[in-house]
N, C-alpha and C positions, 0 to 999 in steps of 0.2 A: 408187618404192619408197619404201618406210619405213625409217627409221632406226630399228635398235633403242637404246635408251637405255641406256649402264652404269651402275653401280651402283659407287663408291666404298666405301670404310672411311668409318663414320660418325664416328667418333673423331676424324677428318681435317676435319671440318666447320668451315669459315669463316664469319666473322658474314655477309660476303658471301652465303653461299648461302642464308640465312633471309631477307634481303631482295632475294633476286635471283628477281621475281617478274615474271612476263609482264604485258600490261593488261587481257587479258579475265579473268587470275587477279584482279587486284588490283582489275578493276570487279565482279566476282562477290561480293569480299570485301565490298568495300564498300556493297555495298546490302545485304548480308547483314548487318552492323553496324548498320543503320539500318530494317531491315525488321521488322517485329511476328512472330517467328517463334512466340510465347509457345504457340499451338495444337500444333504440331510435338511443342514439348520435352515439352506433356504428355502428349502421347501415346507418350513415352518412345521415340521412334524411333531415339535414338543415346545411346548410355552410356559414359560413359568411368571410367577405375580403375585400380585398379594390380594386379597381379596377384601371389600370393604372394610371388615372386622380384622382386618390384619394377621388375617391367617396364610399360610404361605399355598402355592398351589404349584401343581405338575400337571399339565395335560398332555397326553400322549396320546400325537395322532398316526400310527404307525400309515392308514392308509394316502395319507400324504405324500409317504415317500416313496408309491410305485408310480414308476414310469411306463408299465407294461403289467401284465397276467403273471408274470413270474415273481414270488418271492424269492430273490437273490439277491438283496441284501439286509433280508434279518436281522443279523448276528450285526452289521453296522447300526442298525436302529438299537438295538439293544446297548450297544457302546456309546451311542449317545446319550440315551435313556440313564446310564449308570452315570456318563461324564456330568450330567448336568445334574444331577438329583444328589449327587454323594455330598454335596456342599449345602442342602436343603433339607434334608430326611433326618440331621443330627437333632431338627427342634421339630413341635406338631406340625403337620402336613396333609393337605388334601390331594389324592389324588382321582386324576379323573382319565378315563379310558373309551378312546372312543371305536366303539366294537367294529372287528372286518367279519368280513365271511369264511369261515373257514370248519373243518371238519372234527370235531370232538372228539373224535375217537383219537385223531392223529397229532392234536394239542395238548390232550390232558399230559402225558409225561414230561413235555417240553416244561408246561406252567408249570408243573410240581417240581422241576428240575431248577428251573428260574427261582424258585418260593423258596426251595431250602439253599441256593445260593448267597440269596440277601440276608447282608447283617440283618444283624437283631437291630438296631434304630430303622430301620425300615419301616418293621411290621410293630416295633412301640412306641413310634411318633404319632402314625396315620389314624388321623382323625376320620378321615371319611373316605371311602373310596365309590366312587361312582363311573355307572359304565352308561355310556349315552349310544342311543340308537340299537338295544340289542333287540334279539329274534327269539321265539320259542326256545331255537335251540339252546344259544347262551344261557339263557334262564335254566332251561332243566342241568345244562353243563354247570352251575355255581351251586344248583341245589343237591346235585345226587353225586357233582365229580371234584368241586373243590370244597364242598364243605366236609369230606371226610379226612382232609389233611389241616383242614386251619381251626384254630380254637372258635369259639361259641360268639367269644368275645370280637375277636376280628371278623367272625361273619356279618355281626350286626352293625358294622361298620357302612358294608354295600349298602347300597342304595341304584337302582335303574332307573333312567329316563329315557322317553321317547324321542325328546327332542332339545335343539339348540333354547329352545322357547322357556322350558322347563328348566334346563341349566343357568343361564344366565343368572338368575335373582339367588342362586346356592355361590356361585363362585366368581363372579363377575369378577376379574382379577385387573386390580389396578396399572401393574407395571407395563402391560400393552394388552392392546385389542385381540379378540380372536384373530387366527388367521382367515383370509380371505376365501381360500378353497373348502376351509371350515363351515364356514357359515354358507357358502353357495351350495353346500352341501348338503345341509338342515334346509336351505330354502328350497332343495327341488325334491325332499319329503313333505313340503307343507302346501297346503294348496288355499291361499289368500282371497279374502272376496272381490269381486270387481271395481275398478279404481272408480271412485266417486266424480272425476271429472276425466278429463280430456288426457288419456295414461301418455302422449307424446310431447306433453306440458306440466310443466310445474302449476299447482292450483290459480285459479286467479289473485290477485292481490286483495281484492274484496271481499274474501272469503279467508286469506292464512293471514292480513296484518294482524297484528298484535298492538294494542293502542298502548298497553301498558310499557311498551319498549320501543317505538315507533316503528315499527317493521315488522317483516314474519322473523318467526324464532329461527330456523334454519340460519340466516344472514344476520342476525342477531348472535348465535351461538359462534359462526364463522369470525364475525367482529370482536367477541369476548375473547376466544381463544388466540385469533391472531394479533391482537394488541397486547397480550400478560408475557411476561418470560425471554421480554426483548425478541420476539421472533419477527418482529416486524423488518429487523436488522440483518433477516434471511438474505444470503445471496440468491438471486434466482427468483427471488420473490413476484407471482405472477407471471414468471418466465416459463418455468420448469414445470412440466407437465406430472401430474399425479397419479397413485397408481390405480391403470385403468379398472384393474378388477375390481378394484374397493370402489370405483366411481362407480361402475355398474352397479353393482349392489344397493348403492345410494342413490340411483338412478330408480332403480324397482321399490323404494319404499318410499322416495319426493314425488316423482311424476304421478299425478292423478291422484294423488293421496293425503291426504291431514290426518294420519294415526294420534289417538294419544291415548299414553302416553306417547310421546316421538319414537321411531325406532331409528333415525340417526342420531347419533350423541358427537357432539366436536368435542374432544379431549376425556380423559378420565375424570379432571374435576368437574368438569357438566354432568358426568356419570352419576357422581356422587352425590351433588346437589340435587339430581333429579331423583335419585332415590330416597335422599334425607327428606326431601320433601314431598314423599309418600307415605300418607299418615293410616292408609286404610289398612287392613290385616293383610299379611298374605293370602295368597288366592290360594285353591288346592289345585292338585295338577290337572283335574277337569276343564276349572275355570279357567285357566292360563290355558289351556290349549283353545277352547273358544271364542277367546276375547283378542289374542294377541294375533294380528298378520303374519306378521315377521317377525326375526328374532332382535335385538336391538343390534345396531352396528356402528361402534366406536372407531371414531375417528382421530387418530394422534399424530399425523402425518403432514407437516406444512402446507407443502406442495398439493398434496390430496385434497386439503380442505382447501386453500385458495383455486383449485380446479371448481370443487363443489359449490364454491361462492360464485365463481363467471359461471357457469353454468343455469345457479340457480337464475340469473337475471337475463342469460342470453334465452331461455327457455321458459320463458312466461310466457301464461296464455296472453297475452297483453303488454305490449314493451312497456317498460319504465314510463319512460315520456310518451304519453298515449301520443294516438294522430289528431284527437280532438283539441290539441292546444294549437295547432296549427304548424306542423313542421316545416309548413314552405315560411311560416313568419319570422322562426326560429334564423335558420336559411337567410332571408334576408337581411334582416337585420347583421347577421352577419357578416356579409357578403360588403354592408354597409361600411361595417367598424373597420374591415381590412382595408377599405380608401382611407377613411378620415383618424382611425385611431381613438376614437371615443371613447373610452372604455367607461367613465362614469354614464353616457348616454347608453350605451352598451345595453350595462347592469341596468337601469333605470326602466328600458323596457322590457328586456327579456325575463326580468322578478316578477311584473305581473302576470307574464304568460304560462312560466311555473307553476306559481301558485294558485292559479285558475286549476289546475288537476284535481280528481279528486282528493281528500286526504292522504287515503294511503299511500299511494303514490308520489305525493310531495314530500311529506314524510320519510318517505323510504328512500328519495330522492337525497333529501337531507341529513338524514345518517348516514350516506354512502359517501355521500361528498368530503361530510369530514371524518370519517373513515380514512379515502384516501388521500386526503391533506397529510394525516399522519403517517400515512406511505411515504411520499413524496419529502417531509421532512427530515428523512430519515435514507435517501436517495445516496448520501455519500459512503451510503455502507452497503445496501441493498439495490444501489443502482437503478432504484425507477422513479425515476424524476420524473415533473407533470407532463412532459409529454409521452414520455414511456407508457405513462400509467392511462391516458388520454387514447393511445394508440389502441391499450390493452381493452378495456371497456367501453370507447363510444359505439362499436360496432355492436355491444349485447345494447345498449341502453335507446337505442333510437328505431321506430317504426323501418322497416324491409321494404325501403321503393322498390316498383317494380320498374324493371328494367328496362331500360329505353333503348331498342336494339338499332333504334336508328341512328343514334347519338352518345354510347355507353360512355362515354368523358364525361356527362352531366352525371352521371351517375356518381362517377368515379370522383368529380369535384365537389357532392355531397357528402361522399366518407370526410372528402378533409375538412368542411366548415363544422361538422358533426365534432370533430377532434378537437376543431378550435372552442367550438362553444365549449366541450368539457374541460379543454383547458384554464377558462378565464375562470368558470365556474371554481374548478378545484384552487384554483390560484386567488381567489378571493375567499375559500374559507382557511388556506392555507395562512394568509397575512391575517384571518382575524385569529385563529391558533394561536398562529406565532405572537400576536401584539398581548393577548393574553396571558400567554407564557412570561411575556416584559413586565406585565402588569404584578402580576402575582408576585416575582422576583424582585420589581421595587418596593412592591407593599411589604414583602419579608422583611426588606434592607432596613425599613424605615420603622418600621417595629420593633425590629432587634436595636436600634439606635434612642429607641424611646425607652424600651426597657431594662439593657443593660448597665449597670454605674458608671456615670461618663466618666473620661478622663482628659487631661491634658491633649492627649494624643488625638483624641474624636475631637477638640476645637481644633487642632495644627491640623488636623483631612478636613474639615470644615473651611477654614481658609481657603485650604488649597484649590477646595473644589469652587469654592467665589472666585 
């Protein structure tokens, strides 16, 4: 007859608990530390992080390690789990298991053996065990199988959730976003409502524009994320492609939809802000299922964020620079500028044309130009000069002109003029930003002179300046 393991208070843990491991466990851990588990790590079958409240989380998704229908690497997956978890379970933690299909009759001995092998801190410090995507058999298995060899205290920590939508409010880790394959599997089990707008494009700016931030929410998130923590100094910015799997998930959530709360969050800091701003009480499982179209996709990769940003402009239902402002007039003015190089006259003619656009378009354009000016100001590091930035963004901002099959060179010439237009607009904003920075530095220097005690050296320096 099996003996149930009783768990004590995790705060009373002694150093002996951490080091008190059995021979089988230690042998498997030693082997894991020498085994090449890089393939499984790339498959992201195991994720660790922190919840918004600071709890440690282990998310184990063995299904992601399958490349065929045979369970040929279960031992390697166990090794990876022990290797990653060993340094975490010495403190209170939450364990999340993404259920796979298996026979409860063949797996019962294996689960019991694995459970019995684990050191005491695994069982003692677990705050909650969450099983995702459970079917009827796995529920029966835990009710009538596992329950017989674990304590009631441990069993009370068990929770079943049917979807990632239900899981995320409980454990969303700050240390990293959930793997795209895990999110994609959750999407496959969800039937979202039909898009409200054209599913091939982003919603029109007339409905997605947020006056409080001066652009759309997703563009504002991208700009906020990229301008923080020196991310604008990333080499390859706007030139290296992002994770296509994540981009596909983002597209499914953004194209034709305006989900609230948003289902695409750029950066874990934004996720935390979004969670903190939610003043309503937590929803029940049934309310969550009925109200959410998709699980939340959190994007933390710089290059994936830049790809989302450029796609957001490229796939607008109507181009940012709308045809109503007379694209022909813009191109005509730019051709004239190429000849006389009168930049002041060009700006004085172009500015009224652009400002005649709808407010949502003009404000978003200003928001973008101001951001791109900051990008180019870091060109010594990120190599994104004004010309390079214009080469990336010009094709995404102007309406597509029908190709003149009789003279395709005219269409090519128009594209070159569009780059010149964007180059001059960014240059103007960059000069304004640099002038503003210089004025701030000058004002700060003058304030320091007036506020600090004067000395003879100050007068000598002033004489030298004169």
